[in-house]
C-alpha positions as a printed NumPy array, in Angstrom:
array([[  46.839, -101.194,    5.086],
       [  50.067, -101.831,    3.226],
       [  52.472,  -99.287,    1.811],
       [  55.41 ,  -99.126,   -0.564],
       [  58.427,  -97.239,    0.722],
       [  59.929,  -94.66 ,   -1.65 ],
       [  63.594,  -93.742,   -1.118],
       [  63.873,  -90.952,    1.447],
       [  65.155,  -87.542,    0.46 ],
       [  67.723,  -85.756,    2.581],
       [  68.219,  -82.003,    2.685],
       [  70.705,  -81.978,    5.582],
       [  74.497,  -82.02 ,    5.789],
       [  74.404,  -85.626,    7.08 ],
       [  75.162,  -87.612,    3.937],
       [  73.856,  -90.957,    5.286],
       [  70.64 ,  -89.637,    6.869],
       [  68.285,  -90.705,    4.065],
       [  69.814,  -94.164,    3.812],
       [  69.723,  -94.685,    7.595],
       [  66.09 ,  -93.582,    7.698],
       [  65.162,  -95.962,    4.869],
       [  66.737,  -98.92 ,    6.7  ],
       [  64.853,  -98.148,    9.88 ],
       [  61.54 ,  -97.403,    8.14 ],
       [  61.729, -100.742,    6.352],
       [  62.261, -102.554,    9.656],
       [  59.488, -100.685,   11.486],
       [  56.945, -101.038,    8.696],
       [  57.761, -104.738,    8.286],
       [  57.395, -105.384,   12.036],
       [  53.88 , -103.953,   11.937],
       [  52.981, -105.828,    8.75 ],
       [  52.651, -102.611,    6.768],
       [  55.413, -103.028,    4.208],
       [  54.176, -104.219,    0.847],
       [  55.626, -105.012,   -2.497],
       [  56.352, -102.123,   -4.88 ],
       [  52.829, -102.369,   -6.309],
       [  50.94 , -101.15 ,   -3.208],
       [  48.269,  -98.513,   -3.708],
       [  49.889,  -96.251,   -1.109],
       [  53.436,  -94.895,   -1.116],
       [  55.297,  -93.476,    1.885],
       [  57.646,  -90.61 ,    1.042],
       [  59.9  ,  -89.096,    3.7  ],
       [  62.326,  -86.193,    3.69 ],
       [  64.926,  -85.486,    6.361],
       [  64.554,  -81.712,    6.531],
       [  66.632,  -80.689,    9.529],
       [  69.515,  -81.937,   11.673],
       [  70.54 ,  -80.118,   14.84 ],
       [  73.238,  -80.956,   17.352],
       [  73.643,  -79.785,   20.934],
       [  75.778,  -80.672,   23.936],
       [  73.717,  -82.378,   26.638],
       [  76.29 ,  -82.847,   29.392],
       [  78.367,  -80.326,   31.246],
       [  82.025,  -79.989,   30.597],
       [  84.135,  -81.978,   33.04 ],
       [  87.729,  -83.052,   32.978],
       [  86.706,  -86.463,   34.36 ],
       [  83.974,  -87.295,   31.842],
       [  83.44 ,  -87.244,   28.11 ],
       [  80.754,  -84.877,   26.911],
       [  77.621,  -86.304,   25.287],
       [  75.85 ,  -84.673,   22.369],
       [  72.336,  -84.923,   20.96 ],
       [  71.449,  -85.188,   17.298],
       [  67.861,  -84.124,   16.609],
       [  66.35 ,  -84.908,   13.204],
       [  63.134,  -83.58 ,   11.73 ],
       [  61.419,  -85.688,    9.078],
       [  58.417,  -84.827,    6.912],
       [  56.391,  -87.936,    6.032],
       [  53.632,  -88.174,    3.416],
       [  51.424,  -91.109,    2.551],
       [  50.283,  -90.768,   -1.044],
       [  48.301,  -92.632,   -3.647],
       [  50.139,  -93.866,   -6.746],
       [  48.53 ,  -90.94 ,   -8.553],
       [  50.191,  -88.446,   -6.208],
       [  47.234,  -87.45 ,   -4.007],
       [  48.303,  -86.836,   -0.42 ],
       [  46.321,  -88.979,    2.038],
       [  48.231,  -88.096,    5.183],
       [  51.108,  -85.825,    6.166],
       [  53.005,  -85.329,    9.409],
       [  56.278,  -84.021,   10.735],
       [  58.31 ,  -86.028,   13.246],
       [  61.246,  -84.957,   15.372],
       [  63.321,  -87.175,   17.632],
       [  66.887,  -87.53 ,   18.798],
       [  69.813,  -89.833,   19.493],
       [  73.07 ,  -89.324,   21.364],
       [  76.766,  -89.619,   20.611],
       [  80.003,  -89.055,   22.492],
       [  82.584,  -86.339,   22.217],
       [  85.031,  -87.192,   19.462],
       [  82.422,  -88.954,   17.349],
       [  80.667,  -87.428,   14.363],
       [  76.951,  -86.678,   14.569],
       [  76.407,  -89.593,   12.171],
       [  77.121,  -91.916,   15.126],
       [  73.631,  -91.082,   16.411],
       [  71.824,  -91.687,   13.08 ],
       [  70.841,  -95.306,   13.789],
       [  69.227,  -94.451,   17.139],
       [  67.566,  -91.283,   15.883],
       [  66.168,  -92.847,   12.706],
       [  64.942,  -95.889,   14.628],
       [  62.929,  -93.655,   16.968],
       [  61.448,  -91.638,   14.117],
       [  60.634,  -94.694,   12.012],
       [  58.723,  -96.283,   14.915],
       [  56.665,  -93.095,   15.23 ],
       [  55.949,  -93.008,   11.498],
       [  54.966,  -96.7  ,   11.358],
       [  52.737,  -96.402,   14.435],
       [  50.992,  -93.358,   12.98 ],
       [  50.328,  -95.164,    9.702],
       [  49.099,  -98.264,   11.556],
       [  46.548,  -96.128,   13.409],
       [  45.006,  -94.873,   10.147],
       [  41.852,  -96.637,    9.01 ],
       [  42.429,  -99.087,    6.129]])
């Protein structure tokens, strides 16, 4: 199965989330041989729908706190005509250090989610 990747939508406060997800999806889909030219019969559309942050280490004067960025992404595989063939929601996380913006964890978080999305698509029958 091969898919075309539509630009991801982003409904969160993280301005770069959609772009970061697109970069990682392209890499993951290409690695599994799923990425096609723009004329594929199937189109993958993703939306970053939620971004949450939380502290994951205890406060200490001797150490810098670490934080977790959790993203939730809705993914849909559709025909060119707009019929939904498959839909799933994925959530995963990345970490960043105190003093950094949550965007510092986007690469890690989007890489994890994109691998899940690509693996799920690869497991579908052709």
